[in-house]
Structures are given as structure tokens and as C-alpha cells.
C-alpha positions in Angstrom: 9.1 28.5 21.9 5.6 27.0 22.9 3.1 24.9 20.9 0.9 26.7 18.4 -2.2 27.4 20.3 -4.8 26.1 17.6 -2.4 22.4 17.5 -3.3 19.9 20.6 -1.0 16.9 21.3 -3.2 14.0 22.8 -0.8 11.1 22.4 2.0 11.1 25.3 5.2 12.7 24.9 7.7 9.6 24.5 11.7 10.0 24.7 12.7 12.4 21.5 9.8 13.0 20.4 10.0 17.0 21.0 12.5 16.3 17.8 9.7 15.6 15.6 6.7 17.5 17.1 8.1 21.1 17.2 6.3 23.9 17.1 7.5 25.1 13.6 6.3 21.3 12.3 3.4 21.6 14.0 2.5 25.1 12.8 3.1 23.7 9.3 0.7 20.7 9.8 -2.0 23.4 11.0 -1.1 24.9 7.8 -2.1 21.9 5.4 -4.7 20.9 8.0 -6.4 24.3 7.1 -5.5 24.4 3.5 -6.5 20.9 2.0 -8.9 18.9 5.2 -12.2 20.1 3.7 -11.4 18.7 0.4 -10.4 15.4 1.2 -13.4 15.5 3.1 -15.1 16.2 0.0 -13.3 13.8 -2.2 -13.8 11.0 0.5 -17.8 11.9 -0.2 -17.3 11.4 -3.8 -15.9 7.9 -3.5 -19.4 6.9 -0.9 -21.5 8.8 -4.2 -19.7 6.4 -6.8 -19.5 3.1 -4.5 -23.4 3.8 -4.4 -24.0 4.3 -8.0 -22.2 1.1 -8.5 -24.3 -1.1 -5.9 -27.1 0.3 -8.2 -25.9 -1.5 -11.1 -23.5 1.1 -12.5 -20.1 0.3 -14.1 -16.7 1.8 -14.1 -15.0 3.4 -17.4 -12.6 5.9 -18.7 -13.9 9.3 -18.0 -15.3 11.0 -21.7 -14.6 14.1 -19.5 -10.8 13.6 -19.5 -10.3 12.3 -23.2 -8.4 15.2 -24.1 -5.6 14.4 -21.3 -5.5 10.5 -22.9 -4.9 11.9 -26.2 -2.7 14.9 -25.5 1.1 14.9 -26.1 2.9 15.3 -22.5 5.2 13.6 -20.9 5.7 13.2 -16.9 9.3 15.3 -15.3 12.5 13.0 -16.0 13.5 10.4 -13.3 15.0 12.3 -10.0 18.2 11.4 -8.3 18.0 7.9 -6.9 15.0 6.8 -9.3 16.6 6.1 -11.8 17.2 2.4 -11.6 14.5 1.2 -9.6 14.7 -2.8 -10.5 14.2 -4.4 -7.4 12.1 -2.3 -4.3 11.7 -3.4 -1.0 8.6 -2.8 1.5 8.5 -2.7 5.1 7.5 -0.5 8.5 9.9 1.9 10.0 11.1 0.1 13.2 14.5 0.9 13.3 15.5 -3.0 12.8 13.3 -3.1 9.6 14.8 0.2 8.5 18.4 -1.0 8.6 17.7 -4.5 7.0 16.0 -2.6 4.3 18.8 0.2 3.2 21.2 -2.8 3.4 19.4 -5.2 1.3 21.0 -4.1 -1.8 17.5 -3.3 -3.0 17.3 0.2 -5.2 14.3 1.7 -3.3 12.8 0.8 0.1 9.1 1.7 0.2 9.1 3.3 4.0 5.9 2.1 5.1 3.5 4.8 7.6 0.5 2.8 6.0 -0.3 -0.9 5.2 2.9 -2.7 6.7 2.6 -0.6 9.9 -0.1 0.2 12.4 -1.0 3.6 12.9 -0.2 3.3 16.9 1.4 6.6 17.9 4.7 5.2 19.1 5.1 4.0 15.7 4.1 7.1 13.6 5.9 9.4 15.3 9.0 6.8 16.3 9.3 6.2 13.0 9.9 9.8 11.8 12.6 9.7 14.2 14.3 6.4 12.6 14.2 7.8 8.9 15.7 11.2 10.3 18.4 9.1 12.0 18.9 6.8 9.0 19.3 10.1 6.7 21.8 11.3 9.0 23.4 7.9 9.1 23.5 7.5 12.6 20.9 5.0 13.1 21.8 1.7 15.2 20.0 -1.0 17.0 20.7 -3.6 19.4 18.0 -6.5 19.6 17.1 -8.0 23.3 19.7 -10.8 22.2 22.5 -8.3 22.0 22.7 -8.4 17.9 23.8 -5.3 16.9 22.3 -3.7 13.9 24.0 -1.0 12.0 24.1 0.9 8.3 26.6 -0.1 5.6 29.1 2.4 4.7 28.2 2.2 1.1 25.3 2.8 -0.8 21.7 2.4 0.9 18.5 2.4 -0.7 16.6 5.1 -1.9 14.2 6.2 1.1 10.6 6.5 -0.2 8.0 7.3 2.1 4.3 6.0 2.1 1.9 8.3 3.9 -1.2 6.7 5.2 -4.3 7.1 2.9 -6.5 9.9 2.5 -9.5 7.9 4.5 -7.2 7.7 8.0 -7.3 10.6 10.5 -4.6 10.9 13.1 -6.7 11.2 16.5 -3.4 12.4 18.8 -2.7 15.4 16.7 -5.6 17.9 16.5 -6.1 21.3 14.6 -8.9 23.7 16.1 -10.1 20.9 18.0 -10.5 18.6 14.8 -8.6 15.0 13.8 -5.7 15.8 11.3 -5.5 13.8 8.3 -3.1 10.7 8.7 -1.8 11.5 4.8 -1.0 15.1 5.7 0.7 13.9 8.8 2.6 11.3 7.6 4.0 13.4 4.8 4.0 17.1 6.3 6.7 15.4 9.2 8.7 13.8 6.9 9.0 16.8 4.6 9.4 19.5 7.0 12.3 17.8 9.0 13.8 15.6 5.9 13.8 17.3 2.6 16.2 19.4 3.0 18.6 16.5 4.6 18.1 14.3 1.5 18.9 17.1 -0.9 22.1 17.7 1.0 22.6 14.2 0.3 21.8 14.2 -2.9 18.4 12.7 -3.2 15.0 14.1 -2.4 11.9 13.9 -0.6 10.0 10.8 -2.4 6.5 9.4 -1.8 4.4 6.2 -2.4 0.6 7.5 -2.6 -1.6 4.7 -1.5 -5.7 4.2 -1.6 -6.2 7.0 -4.7 -9.4 6.4 -6.2 -9.3 9.2 -8.9 -7.4 11.9 -10.8 -8.9 14.4 -8.4 -7.4 13.2 -5.2 -3.9 13.3 -7.4 -4.7 16.9 -7.9 -4.9 17.2 -4.1 -1.5 16.1 -3.3 -0.2 17.8 -6.0 -1.3 20.9 -4.8 -0.3 19.6 -1.4 3.4 19.4 -2.8 3.4 22.9 -4.2 2.5 24.4 -0.9 4.5 22.4 1.0 7.5 23.5 -1.2 7.0 27.1 -1.4 6.5 27.2 2.4 10.0 25.7 3.1 11.7 27.1 0.2 12.7 23.7 -1.6 12.5 24.1 -5.7 9.2 23.8 -7.4 9.1 19.6 -8.6 11.3 18.5 -6.2 9.3 16.1 -4.5 8.6 12.8 -6.2 5.8 10.6 -6.3 4.9 7.2 -7.4 1.0 6.4 -7.0 -0.4 3.0 -6.3 -2.7 1.8 -8.7 -4.6 -0.1 -6.1 -8.0 0.6 -6.5 -10.7 -0.5 -9.1 -11.7 2.9 -9.8 -8.2 4.3 -10.3 -7.3 1.6 -13.0 -9.5 3.6 -15.1 -7.7 7.1 -14.7 -4.1 6.0 -14.8 -3.2 8.8 -17.2 -5.3 11.3 -15.6 -3.3 10.4 -12.5 0.3 10.8 -13.9 -1.1 14.0 -15.9 -2.0 15.8 -12.2 1.1 14.8 -10.6 3.2 15.2 -13.9 6.0 17.4 -12.6 6.3 15.1 -9.3 5.5 12.1 -11.0 7.6 9.2 -10.5 5.4 6.4 -12.3 3.0 3.9 -11.1 3.1 0.7 -9.0 0.7 -2.3 -9.5 -0.9 -2.4 -5.9 -2.0 -6.0 -6.4 -3.3 -6.8 -3.2 -5.4 -3.9 -2.5 -6.5 -4.1 -5.9 -8.1 -7.4 -5.5 -9.6 -5.9 -2.3 -11.0 -3.1 -4.2 -12.4 -5.2 -7.0 -14.4 -7.2 -4.2 -15.4 -4.3 -2.7 -17.0 -2.0 -5.3 -18.7 -4.6 -6.5 -19.6 -7.0 -3.3 -23.6 -6.6 -3.9 -23.3 -7.7 -7.7 -23.5 -11.4 -7.3 -21.9 -14.2 -9.7 -20.1 -11.7 -12.3 -18.0 -10.4 -9.5 -16.9 -13.3 -7.3 -13.6 -14.1 -7.1 -12.4 -17.8 -6.2 -10.1 -18.8 -3.1 -8.0 -15.6 -2.7 -4.6 -17.4 -3.2 -5.8 -19.1 -6.3 -6.2 -15.3 -8.4 -3.2 -15.1 -10.3 -1.7 -12.2 -12.3 -2.9 -14.3 -15.3 -6.6 -14.0 -14.3 -7.9 -12.2 -17.2 -8.8 -8.6 -15.7 -5.6 -8.6 -13.8 -3.4 -9.2 -16.8 -5.5 -6.4 -18.4 -4.5 -3.8 -15.2 -0.9 -4.6 -15.4 -0.3 -4.6 -19.2 -2.4 -1.3 -19.5 0.1 0.1 -16.7 3.0 -0.6 -18.5 1.2 1.0 -21.4 0.1 4.0 -19.7 3.3 4.7 -17.9 5.5 4.3 -20.7 4.0 6.4 -22.7 4.7 9.3 -20.5 8.1 8.6 -19.7 7.1 7.1 -16.0 8.5 4.3 -14.5 6.4 0.9 -14.2 6.9 -1.0 -11.1 5.6 -4.5 -10.5 3.9 -6.0 -7.7 4.5 -7.5 -4.2 6.3 -10.8 -3.9 4.8 -11.5 -0.1 6.6 -14.6 0.1 8.8 -15.4 3.5 11.6 -17.7 2.8 11.3 -20.2 5.3 15.1 -21.4 6.4 13.6 -24.8 8.0 11.7 -26.5 5.7 13.8 -26.5 2.0 10.7 -28.0 -0.3 8.4 -25.1 0.8 11.1 -22.7 -0.3 12.1 -24.3 -3.6 8.3 -24.2 -4.9 7.8 -20.9 -3.5 10.8 -19.2 -4.9 10.1 -20.9 -8.4 6.7 -19.3 -8.3 8.4 -16.0 -7.4 10.6 -16.2 -9.9 8.0 -16.8 -12.5 6.1 -13.8 -11.1 9.1 -11.7 -11.5 10.3 -12.7 -15.1 6.8 -12.3 -16.0 6.9 -8.7 -15.1 10.2 -7.5 -16.2 9.1 -9.4 -19.9 6.2 -7.3 -20.0 8.0 -4.1 -19.8 8.1 -3.2 -15.8 10.9 -1.2 -14.7 11.4 -2.9 -11.4 9.3 -4.7 -8.9 8.8 -5.0 -5.2 9.8 -7.8 -2.5 8.7 -8.0 1.4 11.6 -10.0 2.4 15.7 -9.1 2.4 16.1 -12.8 0.8 14.1 -12.2 -2.1 16.2 -9.0 -3.4 18.9 -11.1 -5.2 16.0 -13.5 -7.3 14.4 -10.1 -8.2 17.6 -8.4 -9.2 18.7 -11.5 -11.1 15.4 -11.4 -13.3 15.7 -7.5 -14.0 19.4 -7.8 -14.7 18.9 -10.4 -17.3 16.4 -8.3 -19.0 18.0 -4.7 -18.4 21.9 -5.7 -18.2 23.1 -2.2 -17.9 20.4 0.0 -18.5 18.8 1.6 -15.9 15.0 1.1 -17.1 13.3 -0.1 -20.4 10.8 2.9 -20.5 11.9 3.1 -24.4 9.4 -0.3 -24.5 6.3 1.7 -25.1 4.3 -1.2 -25.4 1.9 0.2 -28.6 0.9 -3.7 -28.8 -1.5 -3.1 -25.8 -5.0 -2.4 -26.1 -7.0 -2.9 -22.9 -11.2 -2.0 -23.2 -13.2 -1.3 -20.5 -14.8 -4.4 -20.6 -11.3 -6.5 -20.3 -10.7 -4.3 -16.8 -14.4 -5.6 -15.6 -13.8 -9.4 -17.0 -13.9 -10.9 -13.3 -16.1 -13.7 -14.1 -13.3 -15.3 -16.2 -11.4 -15.7 -13.2 -10.5 -19.6 -13.0 -10.3 -21.2 -9.7 -12.4 -22.5 -6.9 -14.5 -21.1 -3.8 -13.8 -23.9 -1.3 -13.5 -24.8 2.4 -9.8 -24.3 2.7 -10.1 -21.0 0.9 -12.4 -19.8 3.6 -10.6 -21.3 6.4 -7.5 -19.7 5.3 -9.5 -16.2 5.3 -10.8 -16.6 8.7 -7.6 -17.8 10.1 -5.3 -14.6 8.2 -7.8 -12.2 8.6 -8.1 -13.0 12.8 -4.3 -13.4 13.4 -3.3 -10.2 11.5 -6.1 -8.1 13.5 -4.1 -9.8 16.7 -0.9 -8.7 15.6 -2.4 -5.1 14.5 -4.1 -4.4 17.6 -0.9 -5.0 19.6 0.8 -2.7 17.3 2.5 -4.6 14.3 1.3 -4.1 10.6 3.6 -6.7 9.1 3.1 -10.6 10.0 4.2 -13.5 8.7 1.4 -16.2 8.8 1.6 -19.8 6.5 4.8 -18.4 5.1 3.6 -14.8 3.4 4.0 -11.6 4.6 0.6 -10.3 5.7 -0.3 -6.5 6.2 -3.7 -4.7 6.0 -4.2 -5.3 2.3 -3.8 -9.1 2.3 -6.2 -8.7 5.6 -8.7 -6.8 3.6 -8.6 -9.3 0.8 -9.5 -12.0 3.2 -12.5 -10.3 5.2 -13.9 -9.0 2.6 -14.1 -12.2 0.4 -15.7 -13.8 3.6 -17.9 -11.1 3.7 -18.9 -11.2 -0.3 -19.2 -15.1 -0.2 -21.6 -14.8 3.0 -23.5 -12.2 1.8 -24.0 -13.9 -2.3 -24.9 -16.9 -1.2 -22.1 -18.8 -2.3 -22.1 -22.5 -2.0 -18.7 -23.9 -1.4 -17.4 -26.3 -4.3 -15.6 -29.1 -2.5 -17.7 -29.5 0.3 -21.5 -27.8 -0.6 -21.9 -26.1 2.4 -23.8 -22.6 1.5 -21.3 -20.2 3.4 -22.9 -18.9 6.3 -22.4 -16.8 9.9 -22.6 -20.1 12.0 -20.2 -21.7 9.4 -17.9 -18.8 9.6 -18.0 -19.0 13.7 -17.3 -22.7 13.4 -14.3 -22.3 11.1 -12.9 -19.3 13.0 -13.4 -21.7 16.5 -11.5 -24.6 14.4 -8.8 -22.4 13.5 -8.4 -20.4 16.6 -8.1 -23.8 18.4 -5.0 -24.8 15.9 -3.0 -21.5 17.2 -0.5 -21.4 20.3 -1.4 -19.8 23.6 -4.6 -18.9 25.0 -7.4 -18.1 22.7 -8.6 -15.5 25.2 -5.3 -13.9 23.3 -7.7 -13.2 19.8 -10.8 -12.7 21.4 -11.0 -8.8 20.8 -9.4 -9.9 16.7 -12.1 -12.3 16.3 -14.7 -10.0 17.7 -13.3 -7.1 15.3 -13.0 -10.0 12.1 -16.8 -10.6 12.8 -17.8 -7.2 12.9 -15.9 -6.3 9.3 -16.6 -9.8 7.4 -20.0 -10.9 8.4 -22.2 -7.8 9.3 -24.6 -6.8 7.2 -23.1 -3.1 6.9 -19.5 -3.5 4.8 -16.9 -1.6 6.7 -14.9 0.6 3.7 -11.6 -0.5 5.8 -11.1 -2.6 8.9 -8.4 -0.3 9.9 -11.1 2.2 10.6 -12.7 0.6 13.6 -9.3 -1.1 14.3 -7.8 2.3 14.9 -10.7 3.2 17.1 -9.6 0.4 19.7 -5.8 1.5 19.7 -4.8 3.8 22.2 
């Protein structure tokens, strides 16, 4: 059977790609595209309209038209198999080695990432689908160039939860009726088509993490996608479960509505802290002192607006019977510097202790070596219980003003912070353009979300006339260029290796127009 006439594959057919890009799977993608892509584009236009309102002095608030949802008596579906106990979750891209290490790590859940910890290189996107299918079939193995062999454990593995790309990203290698397809629908559709029945046969299910949403209407679109997909493939309605990352500023004001839209498919909410910080900067980047954040690494989860956001998330989830999952511990343990480890691991422990004490049901780590710490902390609070949904946090009352109180964030704006943002941004983009989306830089696992904070903060400081607290220098393009020269001189290799990344960083960090996502122009530079 040949490929459907309306579908064009613009990327190369590598080994085994035909196992994923089957005529039936591509026909399924074509149906999803025709049913939902126009709505996707309409919702992206609504984002732009709201952003214009904020730039003109507007503020975010809880929606008066959905008060009946917030006041209503409803709950989400009960936890699905494999998602009852989520005390430790690990994240990472879907290459074979990372997949095996994550599934074997002892974490309860693995976020299989097609988004921020990945790059949308064609080989990554379709190769990742093959890796996931092979992992579910228990036939995934990997041998490193040094000859080390990686295989899956015989016993229990982490539950796979796939994160597709956000609504804003397209897939330029799969065209339907001559149009680019949605990256979200491609990632969801190929995994669901090939793996939903496989997962059900193994007592699990097709589970997803949904990123970057800005409104409950975007959640409604996902829910409609789920309904059509289940109907077409004969999968019982409500089998799909989705955890939504609350990682945009507008979504923090629509948590209950998002849960409500997905309620029969909902598996909870996650505090996507890094993208949330990026969104705070992005949405109010032109609004001056009231929305200026200090050095990226000085903004902790105890900042008043971050505290309001996480406490509201726990209360919202538990009020509706949904899991609340904490944020990322991005530290990468060093096997060479025990002093760095000691300090950083103490911070990780404090972070997870705060989350467990606040009522979160689990939390994220970026590295297998952090799984034991996270598990120990949550074991100490949960004991033999799988979660703490019974902690409804009725004591929490969060106002719109508290969520918007960015001005009270302690910390300074320093040259060291600016240097870090410039260096991390350029180093990350260099790796991203080469096809690697999770990069260890300065003992932290950087992904697209943390790179977004770095470049958007440079843009905000530059365009709001910030004077650095330690040197007294005003942030200017010339200062950013000088710091880029100095930071690149410290890096190994030829500075020419970073030329394209530096050019792209300047495009998204200092240009007059603010690019919505750095991955958009970066993707156009990728083959």
C-alpha cells in the first residue's frame, strides 16, 4: 500500500523509518490535521491578541466567564494504571541510551520528551518514535562507541508519559495538502497510532504531558483530539490520560478550567517552573520595573509570585482529585568535585522537601543520580501511600495580585547574571542546532526552557534600560556583544564553531522585535 496522495514526506527515509511512516499512520495524521489545524492556528492568533493587550497595560486575572467552573462540583477521572504513584519522575529525550537509563532509573514515571529536552531534528523525531515502540516491546538495546552495552531491566520500568511539541511548533517534513503539519499532532498521532494498543496490552496506557498551553480553550482542543483519536482506533473513551504543564503565566489563572476541559482524560498538573519564569518575562517584557526579574539563578521557588503559583496548583489539583507534580531539579551531579555536589544536593533536598511538605504528589529530576534523593524525601512524607490527594490545602487562598507580584522578588541584576545568560544561551543553541536539546552547562541540565529564560532576560534588561547593580553599567547591545566575546573565548574549540549560535542568540536576545520562541527561527536553520 502506498503513501496517501495528500501526504508528502519531505525528510529522508532512514533505516526503519518505514515502520513508523506507514500509509495508515500518515492517513491518521492527515485526518488529525484536517480536523484540528485551523483551530490550532486560531488559538495561536488569540495568544497574540492577549499579548498585545498586556503590552498596552492590561493585566491577567481569573476569568469571570468561567466562574461557574471554579465554583462547580466536579472531579477528574481516577488515576490510571501506572499513574497512581508518581513520587519521582525523570525527564529526558528519546534517544536509545537516555531512554534505557530513564526507564531503569527507579523513577515511577519517565517523561519521554519530544519537546524542550529534544531538538526537532527529523532523525530525532521519527527515531524517537522507533525507540519508544522498541522500549514498550522490551527489545530496546544500545551499544556505545566505547563498547558499553545498555539494556532494559527485567523488572518494573518507569511508566512512559510522552511530551509532544507545543501548539506553536510545526513539522516541516510532513505536509498534508501542501501545508506543514502541527508538531503536536505529529508527535501525539504517531505515538498513539503505534503504541496505544501496545501499552494497553501491557497494563498501562497512552499517557501524555501537554506543554506550553496558555488557555483552557487550548486544553479543549487537546480533549477533542483525544476523543477523535480514541474513536478512530477503537480505544475506549477516557483511556488517554494527560498531565498539563502549567508553565505559562496565563495558564496559572486558568488551572481549574484546564482540568475541567480534560477531566475524563486528566492526570493532573505540573509546575513547569522554568518555562513559567520565561513566560513571566515574555508576557510583561515591556512593562518596566514591576516585572523585572533579578539574575536567573537568584529566582527561587520561595519568591512570592512563585510561591503563590505552586500553592495554588496543589490546592487546585487536590480539590479536583488530580495529581500535583513538582518542578524540575536540573542539577547534574559531578563525579569530580564533591564540594559542588554537596552544596547542590543540599539545595535539591531542600527543594523536594518544600514540595513534599506543600502537598505535591511527586516531583521531577533531570538525572538518574537524583532519583534516590527525590524518592527518599517523598517516601518520608508519603510512606506507603501512593499520593497525598487527601491534603486539599483548604488553607490556601491566592489572589491575582499575589500571582502578579513579581516586583517583590528578592535579588540583584548583576554582570555575572548577564554573563551567565549570554554564555548559556549561546552554548545551548550551538548544541541545539547540532541536534542535542538537553545539555549539561555549568553543572545544570539546560533545555529550551532555561535557554528561553536566559535570552528573554537579556532582552528585557536591554529594552528596559537596566543598570547592573554590581558594576553600574547600563545594559546595551555593545555590552552584550563584549560579554559574548569574552565568554566564547573561555570555551574549548574554535570560536567559529559558535558563530551560527551567536548570530541566532543575538537575533532572539537583542533585536528590537521579540521572537515568541527561540526554537522558531532555530528550526528554520535546521535541515
